[in-house]
MIPAPA-184195 format. One record per residue (C-alpha): residue number from 1; x, y, z. Coordinates in steps of 0.05 Angstrom, whole numbers, plus 5000, padded with zeros to 4 digits. Each point is the difference from the previous one (the first is absolute). Example, Ala and Ser with C-alpha at 12.3 -4.5 7.8 and 13.67 -1.06 7.14 Angstrom:
BEGIN
+-----+------+------+------+
!   i !   px !   py !   pz !
+-----+------+------+------+
!   1 ! 5246 ! 4910 ! 5156 !
!   2 ! 5027 ! 5069 ! 4987 !
+-----+------+------+------+
END
This chain:
BEGIN
+-----+------+------+------+
!   i !   px !   py !   pz !
+-----+------+------+------+
!   1 ! 5000 ! 4999 ! 5000 !
!   2 ! 5025 ! 5070 ! 4985 !
!   3 ! 5038 ! 5031 ! 5057 !
!   4 ! 4961 ! 5065 ! 5001 !
!   5 ! 4935 ! 4962 ! 4998 !
!   6 ! 5022 ! 4959 ! 5060 !
!   7 ! 5016 ! 5064 ! 5038 !
!   8 ! 4932 ! 5028 ! 4978 !
!   9 ! 4963 ! 4940 ! 5027 !
!  10 ! 5034 ! 5010 ! 5067 !
!  11 ! 4971 ! 5070 ! 5003 !
!  12 ! 4929 ! 4977 ! 4984 !
!  13 ! 4954 ! 5007 ! 5061 !
!  14 ! 5037 ! 5061 ! 5027 !
!  15 ! 4945 ! 5052 ! 5000 !
!  16 ! 5010 ! 5075 ! 4992 !
!  17 ! 4962 ! 5038 ! 5053 !
!  18 ! 4979 ! 5069 ! 4980 !
!  19 ! 4982 ! 5043 ! 5058 !
!  20 ! 4950 ! 5055 ! 4983 !
!  21 ! 5002 ! 5054 ! 5052 !
!  22 ! 4939 ! 5038 ! 5025 !
!  23 ! 5001 ! 5075 ! 5001 !
!  24 ! 5037 ! 5029 ! 5060 !
!  25 ! 4938 ! 5045 ! 5010 !
!  26 ! 4957 ! 4940 ! 5017 !
!  27 ! 4956 ! 5007 ! 4940 !
!  28 ! 4962 ! 4937 ! 4977 !
!  29 ! 5019 ! 5010 ! 4927 !
!  30 ! 5001 ! 4940 ! 4952 !
!  31 ! 5065 ! 4963 ! 4989 !
!  32 ! 5033 ! 5021 ! 4936 !
!  33 ! 5005 ! 4945 ! 4948 !
!  34 ! 5061 ! 4998 ! 4957 !
!  35 ! 4985 ! 4996 ! 4926 !
!  36 ! 5030 ! 4942 ! 4961 !
!  37 ! 5067 ! 5019 ! 4969 !
!  38 ! 4988 ! 4965 ! 4934 !
!  39 ! 4940 ! 4987 ! 4954 !
!  40 ! 4962 ! 4935 ! 5006 !
!  41 ! 5028 ! 4975 ! 4934 !
!  42 ! 5067 ! 4993 ! 5037 !
!  43 ! 4972 ! 4965 ! 5059 !
!  44 ! 5050 ! 4945 ! 4991 !
!  45 ! 5058 ! 5046 ! 5022 !
!  46 ! 4990 ! 4979 ! 5073 !
!  47 ! 5005 ! 4927 ! 4980 !
!  48 ! 5072 ! 5006 ! 4973 !
!  49 ! 5048 ! 4968 ! 5049 !
!  50 ! 5053 ! 5049 ! 5028 !
!  51 ! 5075 ! 4992 ! 4993 !
!  52 ! 5029 ! 4992 ! 5070 !
!  53 ! 5068 ! 5027 ! 5018 !
!  54 ! 5043 ! 5005 ! 5062 !
!  55 ! 5020 ! 5072 ! 5011 !
!  56 ! 5054 ! 5017 ! 5051 !
!  57 ! 4985 ! 5074 ! 4998 !
!  58 ! 4929 ! 4986 ! 5021 !
!  59 ! 5025 ! 4957 ! 5057 !
!  60 ! 5049 ! 5053 ! 5023 !
!  61 ! 4947 ! 5055 ! 4998 !
!  62 ! 4950 ! 4955 ! 5038 !
!  63 ! 4951 ! 5007 ! 4943 !
!  64 ! 4969 ! 4930 ! 5008 !
!  65 ! 4960 ! 4967 ! 5056 !
!  66 ! 5039 ! 4961 ! 5053 !
!  67 ! 5032 ! 4938 ! 4971 !
!  68 ! 4989 ! 5021 ! 4927 !
!  69 ! 5059 ! 5014 ! 4955 !
!  70 ! 4967 ! 4996 ! 4931 !
!  71 ! 4961 ! 5047 ! 4957 !
!  72 ! 4951 ! 4982 ! 4946 !
!  73 ! 5002 ! 5042 ! 4937 !
!  74 ! 4932 ! 4994 ! 4966 !
!  75 ! 4976 ! 5015 ! 4929 !
!  76 ! 4955 ! 5052 ! 5033 !
!  77 ! 5062 ! 5036 ! 5025 !
!  78 ! 5025 ! 5003 ! 4928 !
!  79 ! 4934 ! 5028 ! 4975 !
!  80 ! 5000 ! 5052 ! 5056 !
!  81 ! 5071 ! 5019 ! 4982 !
!  82 ! 4980 ! 5010 ! 4926 !
!  83 ! 4932 ! 5030 ! 5016 !
!  84 ! 4961 ! 4949 ! 4959 !
!  85 ! 4993 ! 4927 ! 4982 !
!  86 ! 5038 ! 4988 ! 4934 !
!  87 ! 5037 ! 4951 ! 4957 !
!  88 ! 5068 ! 5028 ! 5016 !
!  89 ! 4989 ! 4992 ! 5074 !
!  90 ! 4976 ! 4927 ! 4990 !
!  91 ! 5060 ! 4983 ! 4957 !
!  92 ! 5050 ! 5030 ! 5049 !
!  93 ! 4968 ! 4966 ! 5060 !
!  94 ! 4997 ! 4932 ! 4967 !
!  95 ! 5072 ! 5006 ! 4974 !
!  96 ! 5025 ! 5018 ! 5070 !
!  97 ! 4961 ! 4940 ! 5029 !
!  98 ! 5029 ! 4953 ! 4950 !
!  99 ! 5071 ! 5025 ! 5012 !
! 100 ! 4992 ! 4994 ! 5076 !
! 101 ! 4975 ! 4928 ! 4991 !
! 102 ! 5059 ! 4982 ! 4955 !
! 103 ! 5051 ! 5031 ! 5047 !
! 104 ! 4970 ! 4971 ! 5064 !
! 105 ! 5028 ! 4939 ! 5034 !
! 106 ! 4947 ! 4971 ! 5045 !
! 107 ! 4946 ! 5037 ! 5038 !
! 108 ! 5044 ! 5053 ! 5031 !
! 109 ! 4979 ! 5070 ! 4972 !
! 110 ! 5054 ! 5038 ! 4961 !
! 111 ! 5024 ! 5068 ! 5025 !
! 112 ! 4965 ! 5058 ! 4968 !
! 113 ! 5051 ! 5051 ! 4976 !
! 114 ! 5055 ! 4949 ! 4986 !
! 115 ! 4981 ! 4992 ! 4927 !
! 116 ! 5032 ! 5034 ! 4940 !
! 117 ! 4959 ! 5012 ! 4937 !
! 118 ! 5025 ! 5010 ! 4929 !
! 119 ! 4944 ! 5015 ! 4952 !
! 120 ! 5007 ! 5000 ! 4924 !
! 121 ! 4950 ! 5057 ! 4997 !
! 122 ! 4986 ! 5061 ! 5042 !
! 123 ! 4925 ! 4993 ! 5011 !
! 124 ! 4946 ! 4992 ! 5052 !
! 125 ! 5005 ! 4924 ! 5003 !
! 126 ! 5072 ! 5005 ! 5023 !
! 127 ! 4981 ! 5056 ! 5050 !
! 128 ! 4949 ! 4952 ! 5031 !
! 129 ! 5051 ! 4943 ! 5004 !
! 130 ! 5048 ! 5048 ! 5036 !
! 131 ! 4945 ! 5022 ! 5046 !
! 132 ! 4980 ! 4930 ! 5021 !
! 133 ! 5072 ! 4975 ! 5009 !
! 134 ! 5024 ! 5064 ! 5034 !
! 135 ! 5050 ! 5018 ! 4946 !
! 136 ! 5017 ! 5074 ! 5013 !
! 137 ! 5023 ! 5042 ! 4943 !
! 138 ! 5060 ! 5042 ! 5020 !
! 139 ! 5047 ! 5047 ! 4965 !
! 140 ! 5059 ! 4967 ! 5035 !
! 141 ! 5014 ! 4937 ! 4956 !
! 142 ! 5026 ! 4960 ! 5060 !
! 143 ! 4934 ! 5010 ! 5038 !
! 144 ! 4954 ! 4997 ! 4940 !
! 145 ! 4957 ! 4938 ! 4998 !
! 146 ! 4960 ! 5014 ! 4936 !
! 147 ! 5035 ! 5006 ! 4933 !
! 148 ! 4977 ! 5007 ! 4928 !
! 149 ! 5040 ! 4965 ! 4947 !
! 150 ! 4986 ! 5033 ! 4933 !
! 151 ! 5043 ! 4949 ! 4964 !
! 152 ! 4948 ! 4946 ! 5008 !
! 153 ! 4964 ! 4986 ! 4934 !
! 154 ! 4936 ! 4961 ! 4993 !
! 155 ! 4940 ! 4991 ! 4954 !
! 156 ! 4940 ! 5047 ! 5006 !
! 157 ! 4965 ! 4995 ! 5068 !
! 158 ! 5050 ! 4950 ! 5029 !
! 159 ! 5035 ! 5027 ! 5061 !
! 160 ! 5061 ! 4973 ! 5037 !
! 161 ! 5019 ! 5007 ! 5073 !
! 162 ! 5060 ! 4976 ! 5038 !
! 163 ! 4990 ! 4994 ! 5075 !
! 164 ! 5054 ! 4982 ! 5050 !
! 165 ! 4994 ! 4983 ! 5073 !
! 166 ! 5064 ! 5023 ! 5036 !
! 167 ! 5001 ! 4957 ! 5062 !
! 168 ! 5001 ! 4935 ! 4962 !
! 169 ! 5037 ! 5027 ! 4938 !
! 170 ! 4946 ! 4973 ! 4955 !
! 171 ! 4965 ! 5030 ! 4940 !
! 172 ! 4944 ! 4988 ! 4951 !
! 173 ! 4982 ! 5024 ! 4930 !
! 174 ! 4925 ! 5013 ! 4991 !
! 175 ! 4966 ! 5010 ! 4933 !
! 176 ! 4931 ! 5032 ! 4995 !
! 177 ! 4967 ! 4986 ! 4932 !
! 178 ! 4942 ! 5050 ! 5007 !
! 179 ! 4975 ! 4990 ! 4929 !
! 180 ! 4978 ! 4929 ! 5018 !
! 181 ! 4942 ! 5029 ! 5039 !
! 182 ! 4957 ! 5022 ! 4941 !
! 183 ! 5048 ! 5011 ! 4942 !
! 184 ! 5033 ! 5061 ! 4970 !
! 185 ! 4940 ! 5023 ! 4958 !
! 186 ! 4951 ! 5003 ! 5058 !
! 187 ! 5053 ! 5033 ! 5046 !
! 188 ! 5011 ! 5052 ! 4946 !
! 189 ! 4925 ! 5015 ! 5000 !
! 190 ! 4999 ! 5008 ! 5075 !
! 191 ! 5062 ! 5045 ! 4997 !
! 192 ! 4966 ! 5045 ! 4950 !
! 193 ! 4940 ! 5007 ! 5048 !
! 194 ! 5047 ! 5016 ! 5058 !
! 195 ! 5038 ! 5053 ! 4960 !
! 196 ! 4935 ! 5033 ! 4977 !
! 197 ! 4974 ! 5000 ! 5071 !
! 198 ! 5064 ! 5034 ! 5024 !
! 199 ! 4993 ! 5054 ! 4948 !
! 200 ! 4925 ! 5013 ! 5009 !
! 201 ! 4956 ! 4954 ! 5042 !
! 202 ! 4937 ! 5028 ! 4968 !
! 203 ! 5023 ! 4978 ! 4932 !
! 204 ! 4998 ! 4926 ! 5016 !
! 205 ! 4936 ! 4963 ! 4986 !
! 206 ! 4965 ! 4966 ! 5059 !
! 207 ! 5003 ! 4932 ! 4965 !
! 208 ! 5075 ! 5007 ! 4992 !
! 209 ! 5008 ! 5016 ! 5074 !
! 210 ! 4958 ! 4940 ! 5017 !
! 211 ! 5042 ! 4956 ! 4953 !
! 212 ! 5064 ! 5026 ! 5032 !
! 213 ! 4976 ! 4987 ! 5070 !
! 214 ! 4976 ! 4929 ! 4985 !
! 215 ! 5065 ! 4983 ! 4966 !
! 216 ! 5040 ! 5029 ! 5059 !
! 217 ! 4959 ! 4962 ! 5051 !
! 218 ! 5012 ! 4934 ! 4965 !
! 219 ! 5074 ! 5012 ! 4985 !
! 220 ! 5016 ! 5021 ! 5071 !
! 221 ! 4965 ! 4938 ! 5026 !
! 222 ! 5036 ! 4954 ! 4951 !
! 223 ! 5068 ! 5027 ! 5020 !
! 224 ! 4989 ! 4996 ! 5075 !
! 225 ! 4972 ! 4929 ! 4998 !
! 226 ! 5048 ! 4972 ! 4948 !
! 227 ! 4947 ! 4981 ! 4948 !
! 228 ! 5044 ! 5011 ! 4938 !
! 229 ! 5054 ! 4947 ! 4987 !
! 230 ! 5069 ! 5028 ! 4986 !
! 231 ! 4980 ! 5071 ! 5018 !
! 232 ! 5054 ! 5004 ! 5055 !
! 233 ! 5060 ! 4954 ! 5001 !
! 234 ! 5058 ! 4997 ! 5051 !
! 235 ! 5068 ! 4969 ! 4994 !
! 236 ! 5059 ! 5000 ! 5045 !
! 237 ! 5063 ! 5037 ! 4978 !
! 238 ! 5069 ! 4999 ! 5030 !
! 239 ! 5011 ! 5056 ! 5050 !
! 240 ! 5068 ! 5012 ! 4969 !
! 241 ! 4965 ! 5018 ! 4934 !
! 242 ! 4951 ! 5042 ! 5038 !
! 243 ! 5057 ! 5036 ! 5037 !
! 244 ! 5035 ! 5014 ! 4933 !
! 245 ! 4936 ! 5033 ! 4974 !
! 246 ! 4997 ! 5042 ! 5063 !
! 247 ! 5074 ! 5021 ! 4994 !
! 248 ! 4988 ! 5023 ! 4928 !
! 249 ! 4940 ! 5041 ! 5021 !
! 250 ! 5034 ! 5031 ! 5059 !
+-----+------+------+------+
END
């Protein structure tokens, strides 16, 4: 069973208690009800298992309850970071989870912040991977944990990521073949709708907006739950080769 799924199951049953305070003036006002963050069409977001990490900074700061040294990063956290549910967020989250699984040895959570990411493209997907893994982008090359390698070449809508885990000196190469979701032609159509909406929302037909939303809902779900064979592949690479790539980028 996937390591991060095992950790998630250990967290099941732990309830989150939300305390709603009454007015200090003693009024008998009704309790405010928090609105849902996302539309009902994305109701499956809460069903996505989190990726669980150990995080020594959280332990040092006393961020967690007594006896707890792990932190779950959820897809909902990614959506909140981006401000919306989207395909880029889903791709980045799933890639991070696959990398963590491949780099894990047993059920012990890996240390968040001890990863290094090299992306073949500077885009939102890699930003999400970096966010989940805790790969900080720094001007100082020695402290940077998020690099972009412009020398990586790939076919259209095929993206490459190299992820290393420093404590074990291990690394993986992840390939995301985004075009396998619905094909280039349909993705081009959705891209045109998105560009038109960015320029002038009122210029986009209601049926095109509905088509875009239905396609996005399905693709995000397919990515998160691994429904498309070959969409994301992971292979181990030598840490020496990974280090050589880093040395060149630094």
